[in-house]
FIVO-13412 format. One record per residue (C-alpha): residue number from 1; x, y, z. Coordinates in Angstrom, 3 decimals, decimal comma. Layout:
@n->NUM&X->X&Y->Y&Z->Z;
...
This chain:
@n->1&X->-2,337&Y->-75,947&Z->-62,580;
@n->2&X->-2,735&Y->-72,362&Z->-61,368;
@n->3&X->-5,666&Y->-70,247&Z->-60,220;
@n->4&X->-6,601&Y->-69,312&Z->-63,767;
@n->5&X->-6,587&Y->-72,898&Z->-65,044;
@n->6&X->-8,494&Y->-74,027&Z->-61,933;
@n->7&X->-11,142&Y->-71,431&Z->-62,737;
@n->8&X->-11,371&Y->-72,308&Z->-66,422;
@n->9&X->-11,732&Y->-76,011&Z->-65,623;
@n->10&X->-14,622&Y->-75,735&Z->-63,166;
@n->11&X->-16,103&Y->-72,233&Z->-63,085;
@n->12&X->-18,643&Y->-72,447&Z->-65,945;
@n->13&X->-20,479&Y->-75,392&Z->-64,386;
@n->14&X->-19,905&Y->-74,084&Z->-60,858;
@n->15&X->-21,485&Y->-70,746&Z->-61,747;
@n->16&X->-24,471&Y->-72,522&Z->-63,256;
@n->17&X->-24,878&Y->-74,458&Z->-59,989;
@n->18&X->-24,600&Y->-71,250&Z->-57,951;
@n->19&X->-27,083&Y->-69,374&Z->-60,129;
@n->20&X->-29,486&Y->-72,295&Z->-59,852;
@n->21&X->-29,205&Y->-72,320&Z->-56,036;
@n->22&X->-29,819&Y->-68,568&Z->-55,713;
@n->23&X->-32,730&Y->-68,897&Z->-58,139;
@n->24&X->-34,643&Y->-66,275&Z->-60,085;
@n->25&X->-37,003&Y->-64,976&Z->-57,409;
@n->26&X->-37,992&Y->-61,324&Z->-57,847;
@n->27&X->-37,774&Y->-60,723&Z->-54,082;
@n->28&X->-35,076&Y->-58,011&Z->-53,654;
@n->29&X->-33,195&Y->-60,157&Z->-51,131;
@n->30&X->-32,140&Y->-62,462&Z->-53,957;
@n->31&X->-31,107&Y->-59,474&Z->-56,055;
@n->32&X->-28,823&Y->-58,484&Z->-53,181;
@n->33&X->-27,241&Y->-61,951&Z->-53,306;
@n->34&X->-26,735&Y->-61,723&Z->-57,076;
@n->35&X->-25,190&Y->-58,291&Z->-56,583;
@n->36&X->-22,777&Y->-59,528&Z->-53,930;
@n->37&X->-21,802&Y->-62,514&Z->-56,088;
@n->38&X->-20,858&Y->-60,119&Z->-58,857;
@n->39&X->-23,491&Y->-61,148&Z->-61,391;
@n->40&X->-25,440&Y->-57,877&Z->-61,512;
@n->41&X->-24,974&Y->-54,249&Z->-60,531;
@n->42&X->-27,094&Y->-52,416&Z->-57,968;
@n->43&X->-29,772&Y->-51,667&Z->-60,572;
@n->44&X->-29,971&Y->-55,309&Z->-61,631;
@n->45&X->-28,068&Y->-54,981&Z->-64,905;
@n->46&X->-25,582&Y->-57,791&Z->-65,697;
@n->47&X->-21,987&Y->-57,037&Z->-64,771;
@n->48&X->-19,144&Y->-57,625&Z->-67,163;
@n->49&X->-16,760&Y->-59,036&Z->-64,569;
@n->50&X->-17,849&Y->-61,766&Z->-62,172;
@n->51&X->-16,430&Y->-61,186&Z->-58,689;
@n->52&X->-14,456&Y->-63,619&Z->-56,561;
@n->53&X->-11,740&Y->-66,185&Z->-57,220;
@n->54&X->-13,989&Y->-69,224&Z->-56,589;
@n->55&X->-10,884&Y->-70,769&Z->-55,013;
@n->56&X->-12,543&Y->-72,785&Z->-52,258;
@n->57&X->-15,094&Y->-74,552&Z->-54,477;
@n->58&X->-12,337&Y->-75,088&Z->-57,015;
@n->59&X->-10,255&Y->-76,855&Z->-54,370;
@n->60&X->-13,234&Y->-79,052&Z->-53,531;
@n->61&X->-13,759&Y->-80,109&Z->-57,132;
@n->62&X->-10,043&Y->-80,631&Z->-57,727;
@n->63&X->-9,801&Y->-82,787&Z->-54,589;
@n->64&X->-12,740&Y->-84,888&Z->-55,755;
@n->65&X->-11,102&Y->-85,410&Z->-59,141;
@n->66&X->-7,696&Y->-86,032&Z->-57,543;
@n->67&X->-8,956&Y->-89,052&Z->-55,584;
@n->68&X->-10,576&Y->-90,544&Z->-58,664;
@n->69&X->-14,101&Y->-89,187&Z->-58,259;
@n->70&X->-16,465&Y->-87,580&Z->-60,763;
@n->71&X->-16,136&Y->-83,898&Z->-59,924;
@n->72&X->-19,548&Y->-82,934&Z->-61,296;
@n->73&X->-21,128&Y->-85,053&Z->-58,575;
@n->74&X->-19,515&Y->-82,695&Z->-56,032;
@n->75&X->-20,886&Y->-79,476&Z->-57,598;
@n->76&X->-23,580&Y->-78,983&Z->-54,908;
@n->77&X->-20,867&Y->-79,163&Z->-52,212;
@n->78&X->-18,693&Y->-76,709&Z->-54,137;
@n->79&X->-21,650&Y->-74,323&Z->-54,454;
@n->80&X->-22,308&Y->-74,714&Z->-50,718;
@n->81&X->-18,716&Y->-73,756&Z->-49,917;
@n->82&X->-18,866&Y->-70,642&Z->-52,085;
@n->83&X->-22,203&Y->-69,559&Z->-50,625;
@n->84&X->-20,912&Y->-70,136&Z->-47,092;
@n->85&X->-17,760&Y->-68,144&Z->-47,820;
@n->86&X->-19,784&Y->-65,270&Z->-49,249;
@n->87&X->-22,243&Y->-65,266&Z->-46,360;
@n->88&X->-19,267&Y->-64,616&Z->-44,076;
@n->89&X->-18,032&Y->-61,820&Z->-46,359;
@n->90&X->-21,404&Y->-60,052&Z->-46,278;
@n->91&X->-21,369&Y->-60,179&Z->-42,479;
@n->92&X->-17,660&Y->-59,289&Z->-42,233;
@n->93&X->-18,291&Y->-56,124&Z->-44,253;
@n->94&X->-20,905&Y->-55,062&Z->-41,713;
@n->95&X->-18,779&Y->-55,945&Z->-38,688;
@n->96&X->-15,734&Y->-54,165&Z->-40,127;
@n->97&X->-17,699&Y->-51,191&Z->-41,455;
@n->98&X->-16,281&Y->-51,753&Z->-44,960;
@n->99&X->-18,132&Y->-49,696&Z->-47,531;
@n->100&X->-16,430&Y->-51,301&Z->-50,534;
@n->101&X->-15,269&Y->-54,776&Z->-51,563;
@n->102&X->-13,018&Y->-55,023&Z->-54,619;
@n->103&X->-13,897&Y->-51,454&Z->-55,509;
@n->104&X->-17,672&Y->-52,074&Z->-55,437;
@n->105&X->-20,042&Y->-50,768&Z->-52,697;
@n->106&X->-20,888&Y->-53,510&Z->-50,215;
@n->107&X->-24,396&Y->-54,901&Z->-49,756;
@n->108&X->-24,950&Y->-53,193&Z->-46,414;
@n->109&X->-23,664&Y->-49,853&Z->-47,747;
@n->110&X->-26,190&Y->-49,970&Z->-50,612;
@n->111&X->-29,218&Y->-51,408&Z->-48,774;
@n->112&X->-28,478&Y->-50,904&Z->-45,070;
@n->113&X->-27,145&Y->-53,066&Z->-42,248;
@n->114&X->-30,431&Y->-54,832&Z->-41,486;
@n->115&X->-30,879&Y->-56,022&Z->-45,060;
@n->116&X->-27,209&Y->-56,963&Z->-45,229;
@n->117&X->-27,516&Y->-59,174&Z->-42,138;
@n->118&X->-30,670&Y->-60,790&Z->-43,470;
@n->119&X->-29,127&Y->-61,426&Z->-46,898;
@n->120&X->-26,082&Y->-63,032&Z->-45,307;
@n->121&X->-28,299&Y->-65,232&Z->-43,143;
@n->122&X->-30,236&Y->-66,376&Z->-46,217;
@n->123&X->-27,001&Y->-67,225&Z->-48,052;
@n->124&X->-26,006&Y->-69,396&Z->-45,091;
@n->125&X->-29,286&Y->-71,291&Z->-45,381;
@n->126&X->-28,831&Y->-71,692&Z->-49,139;
@n->127&X->-25,359&Y->-73,125&Z->-48,522;
@n->128&X->-26,820&Y->-75,876&Z->-46,382;
@n->129&X->-29,635&Y->-76,554&Z->-48,835;
@n->130&X->-27,080&Y->-76,815&Z->-51,632;
@n->131&X->-25,122&Y->-79,397&Z->-49,661;
@n->132&X->-28,223&Y->-81,425&Z->-48,858;
@n->133&X->-29,027&Y->-81,571&Z->-52,575;
@n->134&X->-26,047&Y->-83,928&Z->-52,932;
@n->135&X->-28,560&Y->-86,692&Z->-52,287;
@n->136&X->-30,087&Y->-85,953&Z->-55,666;
@n->137&X->-26,658&Y->-86,433&Z->-57,276;
@n->138&X->-26,508&Y->-90,030&Z->-56,151;
@n->139&X->-24,411&Y->-89,432&Z->-53,023;
@n->140&X->-25,339&Y->-91,936&Z->-50,263;
@n->141&X->-27,305&Y->-90,398&Z->-47,337;
@n->142&X->-24,552&Y->-91,248&Z->-44,816;
@n->143&X->-22,039&Y->-89,235&Z->-46,871;
@n->144&X->-24,454&Y->-86,328&Z->-47,177;
@n->145&X->-24,910&Y->-86,324&Z->-43,397;
@n->146&X->-21,139&Y->-86,457&Z->-42,861;
@n->147&X->-20,633&Y->-83,598&Z->-45,320;
@n->148&X->-23,361&Y->-81,502&Z->-43,646;
@n->149&X->-21,800&Y->-82,006&Z->-40,235;
@n->150&X->-18,397&Y->-81,036&Z->-41,611;
@n->151&X->-19,771&Y->-77,857&Z->-43,166;
@n->152&X->-21,549&Y->-76,864&Z->-39,944;
@n->153&X->-18,447&Y->-77,531&Z->-37,829;
@n->154&X->-16,417&Y->-75,429&Z->-40,247;
@n->155&X->-18,938&Y->-72,598&Z->-40,045;
@n->156&X->-18,586&Y->-72,653&Z->-36,276;
@n->157&X->-14,797&Y->-72,453&Z->-36,665;
@n->158&X->-15,250&Y->-69,444&Z->-38,945;
@n->159&X->-17,381&Y->-67,723&Z->-36,305;
@n->160&X->-14,804&Y->-68,512&Z->-33,623;
@n->161&X->-12,076&Y->-67,022&Z->-35,786;
@n->162&X->-14,124&Y->-63,897&Z->-36,423;
@n->163&X->-14,775&Y->-63,566&Z->-32,689;
@n->164&X->-11,037&Y->-63,606&Z->-32,028;
@n->165&X->-10,389&Y->-61,154&Z->-34,860;
@n->166&X->-12,875&Y->-58,662&Z->-33,421;
@n->167&X->-11,564&Y->-59,155&Z->-29,858;
@n->168&X->-7,986&Y->-58,449&Z->-30,976;
@n->169&X->-8,892&Y->-55,000&Z->-32,314;
@n->170&X->-8,698&Y->-53,365&Z->-28,893;
@n->171&X->-5,631&Y->-55,266&Z->-27,653;
@n->172&X->-1,997&Y->-54,197&Z->-27,804;
@n->173&X->-0,523&Y->-57,518&Z->-26,681;
@n->174&X->-1,669&Y->-59,920&Z->-29,420;
@n->175&X->1,129&Y->-62,329&Z->-30,319;
@n->176&X->1,866&Y->-64,190&Z->-33,526;
@n->177&X->0,696&Y->-67,507&Z->-32,035;
@n->178&X->-2,658&Y->-65,963&Z->-31,089;
@n->179&X->-2,937&Y->-64,507&Z->-34,568;
@n->180&X->-2,286&Y->-67,906&Z->-36,166;
@n->181&X->-4,993&Y->-69,430&Z->-33,941;
@n->182&X->-7,385&Y->-66,796&Z->-35,233;
@n->183&X->-6,653&Y->-67,345&Z->-38,934;
@n->184&X->-6,789&Y->-71,113&Z->-38,432;
@n->185&X->-10,479&Y->-70,562&Z->-37,788;
@n->186&X->-11,200&Y->-67,624&Z->-40,045;
@n->187&X->-9,321&Y->-68,779&Z->-43,157;
@n->188&X->-7,599&Y->-72,154&Z->-42,889;
@n->189&X->-10,644&Y->-74,094&Z->-41,662;
@n->190&X->-12,568&Y->-73,452&Z->-44,883;
@n->191&X->-9,574&Y->-74,403&Z->-47,049;
@n->192&X->-9,278&Y->-77,686&Z->-45,134;
@n->193&X->-13,023&Y->-78,307&Z->-45,370;
@n->194&X->-13,033&Y->-77,662&Z->-49,124;
@n->195&X->-10,431&Y->-80,338&Z->-49,782;
@n->196&X->-11,879&Y->-82,816&Z->-47,291;
@n->197&X->-15,381&Y->-82,491&Z->-48,731;
@n->198&X->-14,109&Y->-83,104&Z->-52,250;
@n->199&X->-12,136&Y->-86,148&Z->-51,114;
@n->200&X->-15,093&Y->-87,598&Z->-49,186;
@n->201&X->-17,340&Y->-87,263&Z->-52,224;
@n->202&X->-14,748&Y->-88,748&Z->-54,562;
@n->203&X->-13,547&Y->-91,779&Z->-52,596;
@n->204&X->-13,721&Y->-93,710&Z->-49,321;
@n->205&X->-10,114&Y->-93,374&Z->-48,153;
@n->206&X->-10,088&Y->-91,795&Z->-44,681;
@n->207&X->-6,301&Y->-91,352&Z->-44,656;
@n->208&X->-6,433&Y->-89,367&Z->-47,910;
@n->209&X->-9,258&Y->-87,205&Z->-46,559;
@n->210&X->-7,257&Y->-86,379&Z->-43,429;
@n->211&X->-4,076&Y->-85,788&Z->-45,423;
@n->212&X->-5,793&Y->-83,383&Z->-47,797;
@n->213&X->-7,309&Y->-81,647&Z->-44,768;
@n->214&X->-3,834&Y->-81,054&Z->-43,317;
@n->215&X->-2,656&Y->-79,862&Z->-46,726;
@n->216&X->-5,616&Y->-77,462&Z->-46,881;
@n->217&X->-5,058&Y->-76,128&Z->-43,375;
@n->218&X->-1,451&Y->-75,165&Z->-44,123;
@n->219&X->-2,367&Y->-73,862&Z->-47,570;
@n->220&X->-4,985&Y->-71,635&Z->-45,925;
@n->221&X->-2,487&Y->-70,312&Z->-43,391;
@n->222&X->0,012&Y->-69,541&Z->-46,160;
@n->223&X->-2,720&Y->-67,883&Z->-48,235;
@n->224&X->-3,790&Y->-65,602&Z->-45,379;
@n->225&X->-0,276&Y->-64,616&Z->-44,329;
@n->226&X->0,524&Y->-63,774&Z->-47,940;
@n->227&X->-2,742&Y->-61,823&Z->-48,123;
@n->228&X->-1,476&Y->-59,824&Z->-45,147;
@n->229&X->1,614&Y->-58,882&Z->-47,144;
@n->230&X->-0,461&Y->-57,920&Z->-50,190;
@n->231&X->-2,748&Y->-55,794&Z->-47,997;
@n->232&X->0,230&Y->-53,577&Z->-47,179;
@n->233&X->2,712&Y->-53,911&Z->-50,042;
@n->234&X->0,505&Y->-55,075&Z->-52,934;
@n->235&X->0,047&Y->-52,903&Z->-56,011;
@n->236&X->-3,329&Y->-51,167&Z->-55,941;
@n->237&X->-3,959&Y->-51,634&Z->-59,676;
@n->238&X->-3,464&Y->-55,396&Z->-59,256;
@n->239&X->-5,107&Y->-56,060&Z->-55,868;
@n->240&X->-8,106&Y->-53,821&Z->-56,540;
@n->241&X->-7,556&Y->-52,172&Z->-53,150;
@n->242&X->-6,091&Y->-48,801&Z->-52,255;
@n->243&X->-2,389&Y->-48,755&Z->-51,455;
@n->244&X->-1,625&Y->-50,035&Z->-47,946;
@n->245&X->-5,347&Y->-50,698&Z->-47,485;
@n->246&X->-4,841&Y->-52,768&Z->-44,333;
@n->247&X->-2,968&Y->-49,883&Z->-42,696;
@n->248&X->-5,803&Y->-47,483&Z->-43,486;
@n->249&X->-8,217&Y->-49,994&Z->-41,930;
@n->250&X->-5,918&Y->-50,378&Z->-38,890;
@n->251&X->-5,859&Y->-54,151&Z->-39,314;
@n->252&X->-3,565&Y->-56,004&Z->-36,939;
@n->253&X->-2,240&Y->-58,444&Z->-39,486;
@n->254&X->0,910&Y->-60,565&Z->-39,350;
@n->255&X->3,389&Y->-57,751&Z->-40,280;
@n->256&X->1,866&Y->-55,285&Z->-37,817;
@n->257&X->1,780&Y->-57,798&Z->-34,962;
@n->258&X->5,409&Y->-58,660&Z->-35,709;
@n->259&X->6,281&Y->-54,949&Z->-35,485;
@n->260&X->4,345&Y->-54,451&Z->-32,237;
@n->261&X->6,307&Y->-57,317&Z->-30,684;
@n->262&X->9,736&Y->-56,457&Z->-32,078;
@n->263&X->10,036&Y->-52,741&Z->-32,852;
@n->264&X->12,186&Y->-50,427&Z->-30,754;
@n->265&X->10,024&Y->-48,980&Z->-27,975;
@n->266&X->9,740&Y->-45,500&Z->-29,444;
@n->267&X->8,645&Y->-46,845&Z->-32,821;
@n->268&X->6,251&Y->-49,270&Z->-31,138;
@n->269&X->4,581&Y->-46,382&Z->-29,257;
@n->270&X->4,319&Y->-44,418&Z->-32,503;
@n->271&X->2,647&Y->-47,371&Z->-34,248;
@n->272&X->0,182&Y->-47,703&Z->-31,374;
@n->273&X->-0,523&Y->-43,966&Z->-31,506;
@n->274&X->-1,289&Y->-44,112&Z->-35,212;
@n->275&X->-3,568&Y->-47,122&Z->-34,783;
@n->276&X->-5,329&Y->-45,481&Z->-31,818;
@n->277&X->-6,613&Y->-42,665&Z->-34,044;
@n->278&X->-10,192&Y->-42,809&Z->-35,189;
@n->279&X->-8,946&Y->-42,719&Z->-38,765;
@n->280&X->-5,454&Y->-43,337&Z->-40,099;
@n->281&X->-4,372&Y->-40,458&Z->-42,318;
@n->282&X->-2,716&Y->-40,984&Z->-45,682;
@n->283&X->0,269&Y->-39,104&Z->-44,283;
@n->284&X->0,656&Y->-41,777&Z->-41,580;
@n->285&X->1,200&Y->-44,578&Z->-44,083;
@n->286&X->4,848&Y->-43,695&Z->-44,714;
@n->287&X->5,517&Y->-43,714&Z->-40,958;
@n->288&X->3,930&Y->-47,147&Z->-40,544;
@n->289&X->5,871&Y->-48,508&Z->-43,507;
@n->290&X->9,075&Y->-47,160&Z->-41,948;
@n->291&X->8,302&Y->-48,920&Z->-38,669;
@n->292&X->7,569&Y->-52,176&Z->-40,495;
@n->293&X->10,791&Y->-51,825&Z->-42,449;
@n->294&X->12,751&Y->-51,330&Z->-39,220;
@n->295&X->11,865&Y->-54,880&Z->-38,142;
@n->296&X->12,102&Y->-56,406&Z->-41,639;
@n->297&X->8,390&Y->-57,214&Z->-41,480;
@n->298&X->7,956&Y->-57,836&Z->-45,191;
@n->299&X->10,673&Y->-60,488&Z->-45,307;
@n->300&X->9,500&Y->-62,120&Z->-42,067;
@n->301&X->5,923&Y->-62,283&Z->-43,364;
@n->302&X->6,979&Y->-63,739&Z->-46,711;
@n->303&X->9,141&Y->-66,360&Z->-45,014;
@n->304&X->6,274&Y->-67,351&Z->-42,705;
@n->305&X->3,985&Y->-67,881&Z->-45,702;
@n->306&X->6,682&Y->-69,957&Z->-47,363;
@n->307&X->7,040&Y->-72,163&Z->-44,276;
@n->308&X->3,328&Y->-72,906&Z->-44,307;
@n->309&X->3,347&Y->-73,710&Z->-48,022;
@n->310&X->6,272&Y->-76,071&Z->-47,513;
@n->311&X->4,399&Y->-77,779&Z->-44,677;
@n->312&X->1,353&Y->-78,055&Z->-46,951;
@n->313&X->3,454&Y->-79,729&Z->-49,643;
@n->314&X->4,964&Y->-82,065&Z->-47,047;
@n->315&X->1,482&Y->-83,166&Z->-45,982;
@n->316&X->0,471&Y->-83,569&Z->-49,630;
@n->317&X->3,489&Y->-85,766&Z->-50,275;
@n->318&X->2,351&Y->-88,154&Z->-47,555;
@n->319&X->-1,052&Y->-88,777&Z->-49,145;
@n->320&X->-1,801&Y->-91,768&Z->-51,344;
@n->321&X->-2,557&Y->-89,843&Z->-54,526;
@n->322&X->-1,451&Y->-90,353&Z->-58,107;
@n->323&X->1,607&Y->-88,422&Z->-59,219;
@n->324&X->-0,589&Y->-86,424&Z->-61,615;
@n->325&X->-2,936&Y->-85,393&Z->-58,804;
@n->326&X->-0,051&Y->-84,431&Z->-56,521;
@n->327&X->1,538&Y->-82,421&Z->-59,329;
@n->328&X->-1,700&Y->-80,507&Z->-59,941;
@n->329&X->-2,148&Y->-79,692&Z->-56,242;
@n->330&X->1,539&Y->-78,824&Z->-55,857;
@n->331&X->1,604&Y->-76,446&Z->-58,824;
@n->332&X->-1,627&Y->-74,809&Z->-57,639;
@n->333&X->-0,214&Y->-74,268&Z->-54,151;
@n->334&X->2,987&Y->-72,798&Z->-55,543;
@n->335&X->1,089&Y->-70,526&Z->-57,916;
@n->336&X->-0,974&Y->-69,154&Z->-55,037;
@n->337&X->2,246&Y->-68,044&Z->-53,379;
@n->338&X->3,205&Y->-66,140&Z->-56,496;
@n->339&X->-0,122&Y->-64,333&Z->-56,828;
@n->340&X->-0,325&Y->-60,557&Z->-56,767;
@n->341&X->-4,025&Y->-60,252&Z->-55,811;
């Protein structure tokens, strides 16, 4: 099981569920959603390549199947997770001022900030409506209510994480522990929720639900820390981003925070000077990479991601799952660590 096989197993039916939830309304707001989801271009013509990994809904459906459930019953929850994730991306692009996502102009850059905010808000509402439609799939009302509460609590965690992320932008003293607290909300919470939702809808074993939640939390932390490495050292033709994109955006990710805490004082001041500029110049990238190299930031970041993946696998090993289910989740987790995008 890897990301590609996860996608091929669930994505056709997941995409049908997502398309059904967004609907075929001619109101331009829904066109903006379809555009962001990668189904159409700005003029409304179908796109050849559908955007997004669909990882979080895939984890939900795999968790449901892993505990012995019928994964198709969980499709509304999987659609809700993907819509929730994408609502946050639409808003993140506005808050970060990002004009492109995966090489494509962002919603706000095409239609303006106000329409971008409104479109994101509507996607949030659709996420909740998708989850509530579980009742029509034969899911008992008490489980639907539990799932809705879990999704709302996770959304709040996402907002808390984004708050911290924004507040860190103007600080020079952010530590690794503070950074991990931030990505626990911004990234890991949705990974944990995806697996817990799938497990809840597939079985009634509270210990398994909690165990898969702990697995998801650590998997999410590993995923984000590795993403931090790819944002600096990933190959542009593979990641779909410009080289050292996170440096150009002045993101204080794991490697940069490590350097700010551990670099020799002169190099630390130089890194702060570069990041204090209104715009980082292409000529500054080599200097930042040199500073990161001076504190072995790439190795430290990679090792941190590996520690989180090992903790995820430890938590997975403690759950009462079949060996086949554990093997699928283990191989998926390991494949995510080997990804290049």
